[in-house]
C-alpha positions, 0 to 999 in steps of 0.5 A: 094805395095807388091813384087811378092816374098813376095806375094808368100811367104804370099800365101804359109803360108796362103793357105793350101797345097792340102793334108791339104786342103782335110783334112780341107774340109773333117772335115766339114762333121759333118755340114751335119750329122743332118737335119737343125733345129734339134739337135742330142741327145743320152743317152751318151752325153750332149747338148751344155751348156752355160759358167755358166753351164760349170763352175759348174763342178768346184764346189764340189757339183752339183745340176743338176744331180739327187738329187745332185752329186760330179762332180769328174767323170766329171772334165776330160771332162771340156776341151771337154765341154768348146768348145760348151759353148764358141760357145754359149757364142759367140752367137751360138744357141744350134744347131749351137754350137753342129755342130761346136763342131762336126767339131772341134773334127772331124778336130782335129782328122784329123789334129793330124794324119796329123801332125804325118804322116809328121814325118813318110813319105814324101808322101803328098798323104799318109798324107791326105789318112791316115788322112781321114782313121783315121777320117772316119771308122767303129770304128768312127760310134759308137763313134760319135753316143754317142759323146764319150768324152773319145774315141774322146779325145784319138783319138786326143791326141794319134797321137799328143803325138806320133808326139811330142815324135818322134820329140824329138827323132829326136833332138827337145829341151827338154823343148818345147817338154815337154810343147807341150806334157803337152798341148796335155795331156790337150786336151786328158784329156777327157780320164779320163771320162772313166778309161778303155779308159784312160788305152788304151790311155796311151799305145802308147807313153810309149811303143814308149819311151821304144822301143826307149830307149831299142834300143839305149841302146842295140846299145851302144847309151847311151846318146840318151837313157838317153836323152829319159829317161829324157824326159819321167821322166820330162814329167810324172811329168809335165803332172801329175801336169797340170792334177792334177785338175781332176786326184786327185778328179777322183782318190779319187772318184774311190777309195772311192766310188764316182760317178766313182765307177761303174768301180771299184765297180763291181766284176770281175765275173760280168764284165767277163760275160759282156766281154764274151757277148761283145766278140761274135762279135769280131772274127778276120775277124770282128775286122780286118775290124773294124766291131766288134761293138756288136750292129751291130749283135744284136737286140730287138724283131726282130728289129736290133739295127743298121738297116743299118748294114745288108747292110754292113754284107750281101751285097756282094759288101759291104763285098768285099769293107770291105777288102780294109782297110786290103789290104791297110794296108798290102800293106803299111806294105810291102812298109814301111821303117824304125823302126818307121813304124815297131812300128806302125805295132806293135801298130796296131797288139796289138789293133787287139789282145786286141779288140778281147777280149776272142774271136779268137786265142788270147782269152786265152792271154786276159783271162790271162791278165784279171786274172793277171794284176791289173785293166786290168779287167775293160776293159770289152768292148775291141773292143770299147776301143782297136780298137783306137790302131788298127786305130792308127797303121794301118791308117798310113800304109794304107795311105802309101799303097795308096801312093805306089799303086798310084806310082806303077800305074802311072809308070806302066800304060804308059808301059801297055797302048801301049801294050793294044793298039797294042793287040787291 
């Protein structure tokens, strides 16, 4: 027989905590996004393939695309596309494999933020709330409509990579941390399918390393600074080597006129025209509420691209509700303690500034970056890319904001209730 103590310990390890359970349950939502007996299909994503079709990505020439194509611009997606192929190999239909693929990436998005939050605060409420906000927001809407490989990969990899880096800064060993970061880079390798998104995804971790290194150096903690520098250098080499299978062919394709040349081959003039058009809907109020998608504000022959957007843009209740996220973020900022949360505030603000493009008060800064920073001009759709930084920085603050609000109300209500009763 199993003793009561051992049974209790076993239960603790097998049964998730309520905060984690909420995230796990919420990740099942994609199962119900599509009617039974149907599959989702959009121009930008591929239906679940079988393992034989998936293996063709490793060939030097692929006959399935047009008259034939080098798959160099698809190699970054092999990890992303492996899972639905695996589900089909295990006997799932195309419909079920697609649903399981959606659940997999929705769950991975939530768990990555959940793991990060464990290093930022002790509040379990904040853990689950930040994860839910990160999983379900207006930025996710256009991402999921196209099952965007690069964006979803970035949303999963960025919190994980930051959690590993923060954990190392707190004293974790070098080699296990480098190994975990390298594995995370494989999970996020799908960012390479869209080079502009890859540029955005590479911002948070190096920025945290630089901030940590600079702070330790200034405060005289030279050993800690050198330790972080060592971690950064070793990680860079290992990550580059483990991702060489797609980095080398993708880089060659971008520079030599392969399928990926659509990012490099365009002129800055043509791209700037597109940038200006896409920035029409990215004013400060819109991006702060995560409602900067240009499709929400456009249409064709009087028919809106997104029919339900009018509800969120015109309904007074929906308009008021759209400010809940900014208010919670600001509340979390006021309640935040520690330099780590100051860093996330900075990441969120950076995302806001970049996602506005040439619109808003920082438009001139973006235009300067466009003209002077090499390859920055390829980020011609800033809201769809940089808003990933916004929710990465502000979801933790919003989660802390909710936790602090609940704590305040739980302390205040017992004092307020007797006063109200006496007044009545």
